[in-house]
N, C-alpha and C positions, 0 to 999 in steps of 0.2 A: 455574563461571560458565556461564550459558546464552547463547544467541544473542540479540542485540538487533537492532532495526531503527529506522532514522531515515528518514522519508519526506520527500522534498523535491519541491516543484513548481519546475520549472526552465525558464527561458527557453532553449529548445532551440537557437535560432539562436546565442545567445551561447556556449552549451556547444560547439557545433560550430565556432565561430570560435576557440576555445581550442586551442592545440597539443595533440596526442594525449597527450604525456607529462605535460602539466600538468592534464589534466581531472580525474583522480581526486583530486589534492590540492586542486583548486578545490572539489570537492564535499565533501571532508572539512572544509575550512575553513568551508563554509556550514553543515554539519551540527553542527559543534562550534566556534562562534565564541568567541574568547578572552574577549570582554566578558561572556559568559554563564556562564563556568565558576566559579560561586559555589555551593559546596555548601550554603550556608545559605539560598539563594533559594527562594521558594515555587515549587512545580511549576507549569509553564505548561500550558494546555490549548488545543486548537484551533490555529488558524493563528498562527504567530509570524513576524513580518516584520522584516528588518533596518531600521535607521534611515536607510539611504541614500535620497536623494530619488527615485531610480528603481531600486528593488530588482530584481535579476535572478532571485531565488529566494525561496522561503518554506518554512518547516518546519512540518509538522503534528504536534502532540503529542496522541497518543491518550489518552483518559481511561481510567483504571483498568488500563492495561497496563504502566505503569512503564517504558516503552521496550522491553519484552521482545517477542521474536518469538513466544513460546509461544502467547499468545491467538490470534494470527492463524493459526498452524499448526493449533490445535485447532478454530478456526472452519471451516477447510477440511475437517478430519476429521468435524466435526459435519454439514456439508453432504453429505459422502460417505455418511453413515449414513442421511440422510432423503431424498436427492434422488430416489430411486426412488418415493417416495410423494408427490412434488410434481406439480402439473399440468404438462402438456407445455410450454406457453409459458413458465411461470415457470422450469421446469428448464432450458430452452434458454438463456434470457437470463441466469440466475444462473450457469450453467456458464460462459458466455462472460465474464461479469463477474469471477468469482472466479479463473478460469484465469490471467488476466493478472496478478492481484494476489497471491493467497495460497494458491490451491489447486493442488497439484501432481498433475495427472492422468497424468503420465508421457509426455506427448506433445510437450512443448517444453522447451528449455533455458533460456528466460528471458533470452537475450542479444539485443542489438541489433547487427547486423553493422556493424563500422566504428567503434563508439562509442569503443573503446579500442585500435583498431588501432595497431600500432607501439609499444605499451607494452613497454618492455624488462624490466619486473620481473615474472617468472613467479610471484612470491608475492603479487601483487596480489589482495586479497580479491574474491570474486565478488559482484556486485550481487545483491541479493535481488529486485529488480524494476527494469525499465527500459522505460518506455512513452513513445515519441515522441508528439508532438501528435496525429497521426491515430489512434493507438491510444487515447489518452485520450478523443478525441471519440467513438470507437466505444463505449468503456466508458460514457461519459455517456449514450449512447443506450440501452444495455442497462439501466443503472440506472433510467432514466426509465420503462422497461417493467416493471421488477421491483418498484420501490418501492410502487406501488399494491396489488400482490398479496402483499406480504411477510407480511402478517398471516395469509394462507392457510396458512402453514407452521407455525402454532402447533399445530394438531391433529396433524400428523405428528410434530412434536417431542415432544408429550405421549405419543403412542402408541408412539414408538420412542426412548425416552430414551437419552442418551449414557452411557457408562460413568462411574461416580463417579471423582473425582480429576482430571478434565479441567479445563482453564482455562475452557472454554466448555461449561457443563453443561446449559443449557436455552435455550428460544427467546428469552427476553428478553435474555440475554447475547449470543446470536448476532445478533439483530436490532440491538441497540445498536451492536455493532462494525461491522456492515454499513452502518448509517446513517452512521457516521463515514467509512467508505470512500466512501460516496456523496457526502458533503460534500467529501472530498478530490478526487474525480474531477470533480465539477461545478464546484468552485472553480477547479481547474486548467484545465479546459476553457474556462471563461469568459475566461481570459487567453490562450488559445491556446498554452499551455505543455505541457511533458512532465513525467513523473513518474520519480523515481529512488528506490530504496530501498537504503540502505547498511547493512552489518552493524555498526553503531555504536550 
């Protein structure tokens, strides 16, 4: 079994009001609501919102990833392969955009200080991403600068193809996944919320 990811847009103020020891369980319940555990149900795509009158979170279902983290990982690897051939402005903004989401450049640990402080369970799974509202707002700014120039990466991808067998093998697959992340970030930013990625 591989690593999965469930991405949630979260009302950060409500998350912070929740006692430390209850936060992860709250996120797990939001990621895997009991009323949706139907193996025969049609796969959902895009934003999925609870039926509550005032929802405090929303889940984003990526198309064509089946919940797996692998496509996101390989998108980061694909960017690593071509970033040296991108224009400087595109490279700088896409570096900043992907670094917080799916690209591990070895410089940060991806944690938010105090988010789970006091959690007594050392076996608690590590979050795959945690972006408070100011970080999401910054990401939305980077995406606004990157999206118009995304097509400029088509030639570098064609000239420097990724290795066969990867989940993200070409520019079209890379850009499709990035545009979904753009939708995640901009939709979350409009609400003034944060983002969390759970290994579920």
